C-alpha positions as CSV (number, residue, x, y, z in Angstrom):
1,M,0.0,0.0,0.0
2,T,3.1,2.1,-0.3
3,N,2.3,5.7,-1.3
4,L,-1.5,5.2,-1.7
5,L,-2.1,7.6,1.1
6,S,-0.1,10.5,2.5
7,E,-0.7,13.0,5.3
8,A,-1.4,15.5,2.6
9,G,-4.4,13.4,1.6
10,I,-5.9,13.4,5.0
11,V,-8.3,16.1,6.2
12,L,-9.5,15.9,9.9
13,G,-12.5,17.9,11.0
14,A,-13.7,18.5,7.5
15,T,-17.1,20.1,7.0
16,A,-19.6,18.9,4.3
17,S,-23.4,19.4,4.3
18,S,-24.1,16.6,1.9
19,S,-22.6,13.5,0.2
20,E,-22.3,15.5,-3.0
21,E,-20.1,18.1,-1.2
22,A,-18.0,15.4,0.5
23,V,-17.4,13.6,-2.9
24,A,-16.5,17.0,-4.4
25,Q,-13.9,17.5,-1.6
26,C,-12.4,14.1,-2.2
27,G,-12.2,14.7,-5.9
28,A,-10.7,18.1,-5.5
29,L,-8.1,16.7,-3.1
30,L,-7.2,13.9,-5.5
31,V,-6.8,16.5,-8.3
32,Q,-4.6,18.7,-6.0
33,L,-2.4,15.7,-5.3
34,G,-2.0,15.0,-9.0
35,A,-3.6,11.6,-8.9
36,I,-6.5,12.3,-11.3
37,S,-7.9,14.8,-13.7
38,Q,-11.1,16.7,-13.2
39,E,-13.0,14.2,-15.4
40,Y,-12.4,11.5,-12.8
41,A,-13.6,13.8,-10.0
42,D,-16.8,14.4,-11.9
43,A,-17.2,10.7,-12.5
44,M,-17.0,10.1,-8.8
45,W,-20.3,11.9,-8.3
46,Q,-21.8,10.3,-11.4
47,R,-21.0,6.9,-10.0
48,E,-22.5,7.9,-6.7
49,Q,-25.8,8.5,-8.5
50,I,-25.8,5.0,-9.8
51,F,-24.9,3.2,-6.5
52,P,-24.2,5.2,-3.3
53,S,-20.8,4.3,-1.7
54,A,-21.9,4.3,2.0
55,I,-20.8,1.0,3.4
56,G,-22.0,1.2,7.0
57,A,-19.9,1.7,10.1
58,S,-20.1,5.5,9.4
59,F,-18.0,5.1,6.2
60,A,-18.4,5.9,2.5
61,I,-15.9,5.0,-0.1
62,P,-16.5,7.1,-3.3
63,H,-14.7,6.3,-6.5
64,G,-15.1,6.8,-10.2
65,T,-16.8,4.7,-12.9
66,D,-15.0,2.0,-14.8
67,E,-15.0,4.3,-17.8
68,S,-13.3,7.1,-15.9
69,R,-10.2,5.0,-14.9
70,K,-8.5,6.5,-18.0
71,Y,-8.4,9.8,-16.1
72,V,-6.4,8.3,-13.1
73,V,-2.7,9.4,-13.3
74,N,-1.7,7.2,-10.3
75,D,-3.6,5.1,-7.7
76,Q,-4.3,7.3,-4.6
77,L,-6.4,7.4,-1.5
78,V,-7.7,10.5,0.4
79,F,-9.4,10.4,3.7
80,L,-11.9,12.9,5.2
81,Q,-13.0,12.8,8.8
82,L,-16.1,14.9,9.0
83,A,-16.6,17.2,12.0
84,S,-20.3,16.2,12.0
85,P,-22.0,13.1,10.5
86,I,-24.0,13.6,7.3
87,D,-26.8,11.6,5.7
88,W,-25.5,9.6,2.8
89,A,-28.4,7.8,1.0
90,G,-30.0,7.0,4.3
91,E,-26.7,6.1,6.1
92,E,-25.0,8.2,8.7
93,V,-21.4,8.9,7.5
94,K,-18.5,10.5,9.4
95,C,-15.5,9.1,7.4
96,V,-15.0,9.3,3.7
97,L,-12.3,7.4,1.9
98,G,-11.9,8.6,-1.7
99,I,-10.3,6.1,-4.1
100,A,-8.6,6.7,-7.4
101,S,-7.6,3.4,-9.1
102,K,-6.5,2.7,-12.6
103,G,-7.4,-1.0,-12.3
104,D,-9.1,-3.3,-9.9
105,A,-7.0,-2.3,-6.8
106,H,-10.0,-0.6,-5.3
107,V,-11.6,-4.1,-4.8
108,D,-8.6,-5.1,-2.5
109,I,-8.8,-1.6,-0.8
110,L,-12.5,-2.1,-0.1
111,G,-11.8,-5.5,1.5
112,G,-8.9,-4.3,3.6
113,I,-10.9,-1.3,4.9
114,A,-14.0,-3.5,5.6
115,E,-11.8,-5.8,7.8
116,L,-10.4,-2.7,9.6
117,L,-14.0,-1.5,10.3
118,E,-14.8,-4.7,12.2
119,D,-12.4,-3.5,14.9
120,E,-14.2,-1.1,17.3
121,S,-10.9,0.7,18.3
122,A,-9.9,1.2,14.7
123,L,-13.4,2.6,13.9
124,K,-13.1,5.0,16.9
125,T,-9.7,6.1,15.7
126,F,-11.0,6.9,12.2
127,Q,-13.9,8.8,13.7
128,E,-12.1,10.7,16.5
129,S,-8.3,10.9,16.0
130,Q,-6.8,14.3,15.7
131,S,-3.6,12.8,14.3
132,K,-3.0,12.4,10.6
133,A,-0.1,10.1,11.4
134,E,-2.3,7.9,13.4
135,I,-4.9,7.7,10.6
136,L,-2.1,7.0,8.1
137,A,-0.6,4.2,10.2
138,L,-4.0,2.6,10.7
139,I,-4.8,2.5,7.0
140,E,-1.3,1.3,6.2
141,S,-1.9,-1.5,8.7
142,A,-4.7,-2.9,6.5
143,E,-3.7,-5.5,4.0
144,L,-3.9,-3.2,1.0
145,P,-2.1,-3.5,-2.3
C-alpha cells in the first residue's frame, strides 16, 4: 500500500453538508495531489448517483466509474474525517475514503478497509483521532495492495 495515502491526503474535522459536497472535496483533493484529472472527479459523483458508496460503520468510499479510470494518473487514497456526520443515501457517514484506481486495486482496498472497520478501536480512531499520522498508520496496517 506504499504511497497510496499520504498525510497531505488526510483532512481531519472536514465540513460537508451533503454527500455531494463530500465527494467533491475528495475529488478536489485527488486533483490537487496530481492523482486524477477533473474528469475522474466528476465521474465520482456520477457513480454515486448509480450506486451510493456508503458501506455502513459510518464510512463511505466514493470512487469513479470503470470508464473514468483512464483519467487516473496514479492510484491514490484520500481520507476525510467529518466534524459532524452527514446523511449519505440513508446512512450516517462520518468518514469518507476517496479512491482513485486505474485497475481493480479498489476491490482489494475495499476488502482491507472492511476488515479494519470490524475492529471497534480502529473505527473509533477513524472517527475521532486528531492525528494524521495515526490515521495514516491505521490505513497502512490494513492488508492493502
